N, C-alpha and C positions, 0 to 999 in steps of 0.2 A: 925459683928452682936453681939448685946449685949448679955451677958450671956455665950458666948463661951469661955471656958478656954484655957490656953496656950497649953495644950496637945492636945485638940480637934482641935485647929487651925493648929498645926503642922501636925496632921493626915489628916485633910480634905482639907487644903489650902496650905500646904507645907511651905517651907522657901524661901523667895525671896533672891536675891543676895544682901548681906549686904555690901560687899566691892567689889572694882573693881580690879581684878587680871588678870593674863595672859589668863585664860580660858574664861573670859567674853570678854576681848579684842579680842581674836581670833574669837569668835562668831560675835562680832560686825563688824569685818573686813569682814566676810562672807556676812553680810548684805550689806556692802558697795560695795562688788564685784557684787552683784546681783540687785542693784537698785540705782537710782539717789537720792541723799539726798539734794543737794545744794538748799537752799531756798524753799524746799518742805514742805507741810503740813503733819505732821507725827502724828499718833496716836499709843500710846503704851497701848495695852489692857492687863490689869492685871499687872500694872507697879510696884507693890510692893513698895519698899521705893524709887524708882526712879533712880536706877543706870543706866539702859539703857536709860531711859528718858533723863537723864542728858547728856549721851554720844551723843544723837542725836543733842543736842544744839551746838555741835562742828561744825555742818554743816548747821543748819537752826534755826532761832528763832521761827519758827512756830511749836512748839512741844506741844502735849497734851497727857494726860494719864488718864486712869480710873483704880480704885482700889476698891475692895469691902470692905477692912478693913479700918475703919476710921483712926486709928493711923498710919497705913502705908501711907494712902493717904496724911495725914498732913505732914509726913516726906518727902514724895516725892514732895509735893508742895514747900518745901524749896529748892528743886533743880530745879524744873520747874513749873512755876506759872500756867500752863494750866492743872494741874491735878485736877480731881474731883472724888468724891466717887460715884461709880456706879457698876452695875454688867454687865458682858459681854453679857448676853442675852438681855439686854435693854440698848444699847448705847445711850446716850443723845445727839446725833448729827444728822444732816440732811443727806439725801441721797447724796452720792458723795462728802462728805465734805473733804476727805483726799486723798493725792497722795500716801501715804505709810501707811499701817496698819501693826503693828508689834505685835507679841504675843510670849512671851518667857516662855515655860514650864507652861502654864496656862490651856489649854483645858482639861488636865487630871483632873483638880480640879473642873471645873464648873458643875453645876447641869445638864445642857443640852448642850453638845458640838456642836450638829448640829445647834441649835438655835444661839449659840455664833458665829459659822462660818457664818451663814446667815447674822447676824448683821455686822460682819466684812466686808463681801462682799458688803452689802448695803451701808455702809458709805464710801467705797472706790469709787473714781471716775472712770468712764470708762477709761481703759488704766492704772489705778493705780495698785499698787503692794502690795500683802500681803506676809509677811515673817513670818514663823511659826516654832517654835521649840517645840517638844513634846517627851515624853519618848518612847523608842523603846522596843517593846515586846521581841525582840530577845537578848537584852543586858542581860548578865548572872547574873545581880544583880538587885533586886528591891531596889531602892535608897530611897524610901519614907517610909520604915519600914513596919511592919506588925502588925496585931492583932492576939494574941495567948492567948487562954483561957480567952477571954474578956478583955485583957490588950493590950494597944498599946505599941509597942517596936520600937523606932526610930533607923534607921541605915540601912546599906547596907546588904541585906539578899540574899544569893546566890540561884540561880535556881528557885526562886518563879515564875518568868515570863515564865519559860519553862514548868510549870505544865499545865495540862488541864484547860481550862477556868473556869470551875465550882470550882476547887480547888484553883486556883490562886485568884479568886474573893472572896473566903471565907477568905483567908489570907490578902488580900489587897482590901477590899471593898471600901476603901476611895479614891482610885486613879486609873485612867486608865493607861494602857500602850498600845501602838498602833502597830499593824502590818502595813506594807506598804499599804495593801489593806484597813484596817480600816481607815487610815488617808485619803486616796484618796476618799473613799466612802463618806466622810463628804461633799465633794464638788459636788457630783453627782446631776445633775439637776439645778445647780446654774450657773449664767452667769460668769463663770470663767474658765480659762484654766491653767493647771499645766505647769510651765516653767522649773522647776528644782526640783529634789527630790533626796536626798542622806541621808547618816547617818554619824554622827561624833562621835569620841571618847572623853572622858573627858579631862579637862585641867590638872588634877592631881596637882592642886595648893597646896593642903594640904600635899601631899607626897613630893613635891618639897621643901616645907617649912621645913619639918622634915629631909629628906634625899635627897639632891639635885641630887646626882648621880642616885639614883633609879628613881626619878621623871623624870629626863632627858631621861633615858633609856626607860621608859614607853611611853613618848611622841614620841620619835624617832620611836619605833616599831609600836605603834598603829596609829600614823599619816601616816606612810607608808602603813599600812593596809587600810587606807581610799582610797587609790588609787587602791585597788583590790576588788574582790568580797566579801572579809571578812569585808568590811565596813558594811555589813548587820547586824553585831553584835555590832555596835557602840551604845553609850549611848543614843543618841537622833536622831530623824528625823529632817532634815532641809528641809522645803518645801517652794518653791517660786511659787506664784500664781498670774496671771494677771487678773484683772477684764475685762470682754469683753465689747465691744462697742466702741472701739477706735482703729484705724489702727496702731497707734504708741504709745506704752505704755512705762512705766518706767522700766520694767524688762529688764535686759540686760545680755549679756554673759560676764563673768569675763575676765579681761585683756584688 
């Protein structure tokens, strides 16, 4: 949106994935485990500069994306021609247009997350699959920075998400973080069923780049935690939802 400066964009709309590294590839492989991609029609909602949009092209030529920021949309279009500028609350597509609808760390930034979810369900075909990543309220760091004394401070801030909601939202009014119940409630009353819901830990790519041994240790420990109840403290929720109305959908069990 015109007139929004760089700092405001970082605060209210976050930073998209600018490079493709192990953390992004790991998330993409999760998507592949839980839905069919070959020759499917895919929509990437809030596609940023198109890193995931481009990844979907490995499996299907029918890839589309929407992005609110004009500059990012134009960069993404260089990777996938089906990208257009639009907001998630008003997707410019017909009902049931897509087999797969993907949203990566976007719902926390939109003005109306419920309306955005309604739109994603609308454009999915019956039996189609929605795959969603959003920040986890139980993760011990707020990764989108905070506002302190009227100034925005970007970075990982510990324990903000564990504060009472009134205090948390004063420090981070620009971004949501979801409990499991918060996320599931977004789909209440919609023609959709939750197929899979878990939490995942970070990729630690920056740490690996600086200190490979430490990064590898963190991956080993926290990826093991994903197989236990302590996954509840992971960085992000990963939710797989199937649009109702078809007896045989695209969502699948991994393996």
